[in-house]
Structures are given as structure tokens and as C-alpha cells.
C-alpha positions in Angstrom: 10.9 12.6 7.1 12.4 9.2 7.7 14.5 8.3 4.7 14.7 4.7 5.9 10.9 4.4 5.4 11.3 5.9 1.9 13.8 3.1 1.1 11.6 0.4 2.6 8.5 1.7 0.9 10.3 1.5 -2.5 11.6 -2.0 -1.7 8.1 -3.2 -0.7 6.5 -1.7 -3.9 9.0 -3.5 -6.2 8.6 -6.8 -4.3 4.9 -6.6 -5.1 5.7 -5.8 -8.7 7.8 -9.0 -8.9 5.0 -11.0 -7.2 2.5 -9.8 -9.8 4.9 -10.6 -12.6 4.8 -14.2 -11.5 1.0 -14.1 -11.3 0.3 -12.4 -14.7 3.0 -14.2 -16.8 3.1 -17.6 -15.1 -0.2 -17.8 -13.1 2.0 -18.4 -10.0 3.4 -21.6 -11.5 7.0 -20.7 -10.6 10.2 -22.4 -11.6 13.3 -22.0 -9.6 13.9 -20.9 -6.0 13.7 -17.1 -6.6 10.5 -17.4 -8.7 9.0 -19.6 -6.0 10.0 -17.1 -3.3 8.4 -14.2 -5.2 5.3 -16.3 -5.8 4.8 -17.5 -2.2 6.1 -14.5 -0.3 6.0 -11.4 -2.6 2.7 -10.3 -1.3 4.3 -9.5 2.1 5.1 -6.1 0.6 1.5 -5.2 1.3 1.9 -6.0 5.0 5.0 -3.8 5.2 3.0 -1.0 3.6 0.2 -1.3 6.2 2.7 -1.1 9.1 4.4 1.9 7.5 1.0 3.5 7.0 0.0 3.2 10.6 3.4 4.6 11.7 3.5 7.5 9.3 -0.1 8.6 9.8 0.4 8.5 13.6 3.6 10.5 13.5 2.2 13.0 11.0 -0.8 13.8 13.1 0.5 13.4 16.7 0.1 16.6 18.8 -1.6 18.5 15.9 -4.9 20.1 16.0 -6.6 18.5 13.0 -10.3 18.2 12.5 -11.7 14.9 11.2 -13.1 16.5 8.1 -9.7 18.1 7.2 -7.8 14.8 7.9 -10.2 12.8 5.7 -10.1 15.5 2.9 -6.3 15.5 2.9 -6.3 11.7 2.6 -8.8 11.7 -0.1 -6.9 14.3 -2.1 -3.8 12.2 -1.9 -5.3 8.8 -2.8 -8.4 9.3 -4.9 -7.2 11.2 -8.0 -4.4 8.8 -9.0 -6.5 5.7 -8.1 -9.4 6.9 -10.1 -7.2 7.8 -13.1 -5.5 4.3 -13.2 -8.8 2.6 -12.5 -10.3 4.3 -15.5 -7.3 3.1 -17.6 -7.8 -0.4 -16.4 -11.5 -0.2 -17.2 -10.7 0.9 -20.7 -8.2 -1.9 -21.1 -10.8 -4.4 -20.0 -13.4 -3.0 -22.4 -11.0 -3.3 -25.3 -9.1 -6.5 -24.5 -10.8 -8.5 -21.8 -11.3 -11.5 -24.1 -7.6 -12.0 -24.2 -7.0 -11.4 -20.5 -7.3 -14.4 -18.2 -9.9 -14.2 -15.4 -10.7 -10.5 -16.3 -14.2 -9.2 -17.0 -15.7 -5.7 -17.0 -18.9 -4.6 -15.3 -20.2 -1.0 -14.9 -21.7 -1.5 -11.5 -18.6 -3.1 -10.2 -16.5 -0.2 -11.5 -18.7 2.2 -9.6 -18.3 0.3 -6.4 -14.5 0.1 -7.0 -14.3 3.9 -7.3 -16.2 4.3 -4.0 -13.8 1.9 -2.2 -16.7 -0.6 -1.5 -15.6 -4.2 -1.5 -17.5 -6.3 -4.1 -17.0 -9.6 -5.9 -15.0 -9.1 -9.1 -17.0 -10.1 -12.2 -14.1 -12.4 -13.1 -15.1 -14.5 -10.1 -11.9 -14.6 -8.1 -12.8 -12.6 -5.0 -13.4 -9.2 -3.5 -11.2 -7.3 -5.9 -11.9 -3.9 -7.5 -11.5 -3.1 -11.2 -7.9 -2.2 -10.6 -7.0 -5.3 -8.7 -4.3 -3.9 -6.5 -7.0 -1.4 -5.1 -8.1 -4.0 -2.6 -5.4 -2.7 -0.2 -6.8 0.8 -0.6 -10.2 -0.4 0.6 -8.4 -1.3 3.9 -6.5 2.0 3.8 -9.5 4.2 3.3 -11.4 2.3 6.1 -8.4 2.8 8.4 -8.3 6.5 7.6 -12.0 6.8 8.3 -11.6 5.2 11.7 -8.5 7.2 12.4 -10.3 10.5 11.4 -13.1 9.7 13.8 -10.5 9.1 16.6 -9.7 12.9 16.4 -13.1 13.4 18.2 -11.5 12.2 21.4 -8.3 13.2 23.1 -5.0 12.0 21.6 -4.0 10.0 24.6 -6.9 7.6 24.0 -6.0 7.1 20.3 -4.4 3.7 20.5 -7.1 2.3 22.8 -9.9 3.7 20.5 -8.3 2.4 17.3 -7.9 -1.0 18.8 -11.5 -1.1 19.9 -12.7 0.2 16.6 -10.8 -2.4 14.6 -12.0 -5.2 16.9 -15.6 -4.0 16.5 -15.3 -3.8 12.7 -13.4 -7.0 12.1 -14.5 -9.4 14.8 -18.1 -8.2 15.4 -19.6 -6.3 12.4 -17.6 -8.2 9.8 -18.1 -11.6 11.4 -21.8 -11.1 11.8 -22.3 -9.9 8.3 -23.4 -6.3 9.4 -20.4 -5.1 7.4 -18.7 -6.8 4.5 -16.8 -9.9 5.6 -13.9 -8.4 3.6 -13.0 -6.5 6.8 -13.0 -9.7 8.9 -9.3 -10.0 8.2 -6.4 -9.9 10.6 -4.4 -7.8 8.1 -6.3 -4.8 9.4 -4.4 -5.0 12.7 -1.1 -4.3 11.0 -2.1 -0.6 11.1 -2.1 -1.0 14.9 1.4 -2.4 14.7 2.5 0.7 12.9 0.8 3.0 15.4 2.6 1.0 18.2 5.9 1.6 16.5 5.0 5.3 16.2 4.4 5.5 20.0 7.7 3.8 20.7 9.5 6.1 18.3 8.0 9.2 19.8 9.1 8.2 23.2 12.7 7.8 22.0 12.8 4.1 22.6 14.1 3.1 19.2 17.9 3.2 19.4 20.0 3.8 16.3 22.4 1.2 15.3 23.5 -1.3 12.6 24.3 -4.8 13.8 21.2 -5.3 16.0 18.9 -4.1 13.3 20.6 -6.3 10.7 20.2 -9.2 13.1 16.5 -8.3 13.4 16.2 -8.2 9.6 17.7 -11.6 9.4 15.3 -13.1 12.0 12.3 -11.4 10.2 13.5 -12.7 6.8 13.9 -16.2 8.2 10.3 -16.1 9.7 8.8 -14.8 6.4 10.6 -17.5 4.4 9.3 -20.3 6.6 5.8 -19.0 7.5 2.9 -18.8 5.1 -0.1 -16.4 5.3 -2.5 -18.8 7.0 -2.2 -16.6 10.1 -1.3 -13.4 8.3 -1.1 -11.0 11.3 1.2 -13.3 13.3 3.2 -14.9 10.4 3.6 -11.8 8.2 2.4 -8.8 10.1 4.7 -9.2 13.1 7.8 -9.8 11.0 6.9 -6.9 8.8 6.7 -4.7 11.9 10.2 -6.0 12.9 11.5 -5.0 9.5 10.1 -1.5 9.8 11.6 -1.2 13.2 15.0 -2.3 11.9 14.9 0.2 9.1 14.0 3.1 11.4 16.8 2.1 13.7 19.2 2.3 10.7 18.0 5.8 9.8 21.5 7.4 9.9 22.6 5.1 7.1 19.7 6.3 4.9 19.4 10.0 5.9 19.8 12.5 3.2 19.8 10.0 0.3 17.8 11.8 -2.4 17.7 8.8 -4.6 16.0 6.7 -2.0 13.6 9.6 -1.3 12.7 9.8 -5.0 12.1 6.0 -5.1 9.9 6.2 -2.0 8.0 9.2 -3.4 7.1 7.2 -6.6 6.1 4.0 -4.8 2.4 4.8 -4.8 2.4 5.3 -8.5 4.5 2.2 -9.0 1.9 0.3 -7.1 -1.0 1.6 -9.2 0.8 1.5 -12.6 2.6 -1.8 -12.5 -0.3 -4.1 -13.2 -1.3 -2.1 -16.3 2.2 -2.3 -17.6 2.6 -5.9 -16.8 -0.7 -6.8 -18.6 0.5 -4.9 -21.6 3.8 -6.7 -21.5 2.1 -10.1 -21.1 -0.2 -9.4 -24.1 2.9 -8.5 -26.2 4.7 -11.6 -25.0 1.7 -13.8 -25.9 1.1 -12.3 -29.3 4.7 -12.0 -30.4 6.1 -15.0 -28.6 8.7 -13.0 -26.6 10.6 -14.3 -23.6 8.7 -13.3 -20.4 11.9 -12.3 -18.6 13.0 -10.1 -21.5 9.6 -8.5 -21.5 9.8 -8.0 -17.7 13.3 -6.4 -18.1 11.6 -3.9 -20.4 8.6 -3.4 -18.1 10.8 -2.4 -15.1 12.2 0.8 -16.5 8.8 1.6 -18.1 7.1 1.3 -14.7 9.9 3.4 -13.1 9.7 6.2 -15.6 6.0 6.3 -15.8 5.7 6.3 -12.0 8.1 9.3 -11.8 6.0 11.3 -14.2 2.9 10.2 -12.4 4.2 11.3 -9.1 5.4 14.7 -10.4 2.3 15.6 -12.4 -0.7 13.5 -11.2 0.1 13.0 -7.5 2.2 16.0 -6.4 1.1 18.6 -8.9 -2.6 17.8 -8.7 -2.5 17.5 -4.9 -1.0 20.9 -4.5 -3.4 22.5 -7.0 -6.4 21.0 -5.2 -5.0 22.0 -1.8 -4.6 25.6 -3.1 -8.1 25.5 -4.5 -9.6 24.2 -1.3 -7.4 26.3 1.0 -9.1 27.9 4.0 -7.9 30.7 6.4 -7.2 28.1 9.0 -3.6 27.6 8.0 -1.3 26.2 5.3 -1.6 22.8 3.7 0.2 20.0 5.6 3.8 19.2 4.6 3.5 16.9 1.5 6.5 14.7 2.1 5.4 13.7 5.6 1.7 13.5 5.0 1.7 11.4 1.9 0.2 8.0 1.0 2.2 5.0 2.1 2.6 3.0 -1.1 
């Protein structure tokens, strides 16, 4: 386990939380430099997630004899139960209160497509977003896992080349020609490759531990993210995100063994899934009771943190282990949970 990635995962998750606070409470009409920064750049947490995902999935499977079926089953067991649970909660919220929620509508067919990770136009009319809006990133994740699982059919030394060819085929050919949803014709997909590339470099021992050089790399990456928008997302946000991940891995000795950071990283997937539900509830209370949005957000933060901890312990970790035990085969024990976890 790389504790540095746990810390970065937690940081990225909470940056996304702040970004969606600006969206839900202010419709991205920010005031002040910090609000504007979170509005314009808070979504970069997703790019960091994707790079981490490529890195961790590569490291957790490298030199292991894993069948594609088993890999995909493990990924589904980690992602699907929690996502379906919070999607169901979001659907119930929409059924009960959609008339008071801006740009939100409910549709049963769209809900089904959301649960199956199939990109579809949101009935609210604002793009290819599932019922639980943040699930759009999981559509990319699940497609990446599918391609990665198929890559196990060939020798590992061809993995990077095969994944590159597969993503190019999906995004630049099938997506562009309309043979597959144009949702996948998006440069953000290549950020998984950046993570795989970092994994290759890490495995070869080419990432040197240090402090000052990684801090300088973080400063350069932060400067780039501050001045570049998402018009060319892979280049403007993906590459700086990969540099941030590289810098954190290089600073692993300063994070190693920190159980608080490990716990925060463990809860990051639940934070990602839960926070929109809590923020919508907070926004509704703020609107109905005339409360200060920042005061409500101050109450939402510990609520999200506490709920995500319980969600990780019971819904993610507990359910994952029970389902692994139920589906266990004589081929060997379940993979190590901490390493082979979802990257949110």
C-alpha cells in the first residue's frame, strides 16, 4: 500500500466535494478567489482519480495470474453495491423532491441505464449524466476495467501497447464514428494510461524518493492547473495530475504508516458517492429555512465524513468481504482488499 496515494485520494475527493458545493448552492456563480478556484478547477479531482486508478490497478495485477472473469468480478463487487445503493437513494430523493431541485428529473428507463453503467442523456437535459450525477466517472472506470480485463488474455509485457490501442480504438474510432456512445470520445480516458505509465516507472525503480524536487513538481503542476482550463483536458489537466501523483509517490516516506491518512483514503469512494446527496439535503434546508450556505456546508462536511466512514466499514468493506466469501472458489484466497480497492 502506498500511503501517499491514500492521502492524495482523500484530498482529491474533498476537492470534488467543494466543487459540487459551489455548483449546488451557487450554480457555479462564485464570489471571491477561493470560490472561483473551486468552481473553475475543482473538477480536476476526477483527473487525479483516473491517474491513480490506472496506477493502482496496474500495480495490483502486475505479475499475477488473474483470469479476466475474476478480475472483472472483483471490480464489480467493489464498485457496484455501493453505487447501486446510493443511486437508489438519489432516485428516491428525486421522486420525492424533484420539483424543488433545479435541473433534476426522474425517469425509470434512465435509472436502469444508470445502474448498468450505460451513458444516457439525463432527463434533466444537461448531458450524459446518470441518476447519481457523479456516476459519470464510473462509466469511464467500468469501461477501463473491461478493457483492462480483456488485456489479461495476452501476455503482460504487451499490456501498455494493448491498452493504448484499445483506448484509441474506442475513443477515436468507435466513439467518433458513432458505433459506440460519443461519451467515450473524450481525452480524459487516456488519463488511465498515464497512471499505467507511472506504474511501469515505479515498478522499474525509477521514481526516486525525496522532498524538495517533488514539492517543486507540485508547485509547477499547481501553477499549470491554475492557468489552464479543461478545453484540452488530457494535456491541461491530465498531465499535471499525473505529475501530482508522481510527486506524492516520491514523498511516500513522509506519509508511510499514517493511519489517519489511510482511513481518509479508504473512505474516499463513499465520500464521492455520498456527498451530492448530503449537499442536496443541505441546499434544500438552506433554501427552506433561509440558512447561510457556508454555515450549512460547515455542517455538511462532518456529516459526509461520518457517513462515509460507516459506509466504508459496513457497505463497502463488510459487504465486499461477505460477497467474496460467498463466491470463493478453491483457486485461492480473495485479493488483498487494501491494495485492490476502488480508486475514489
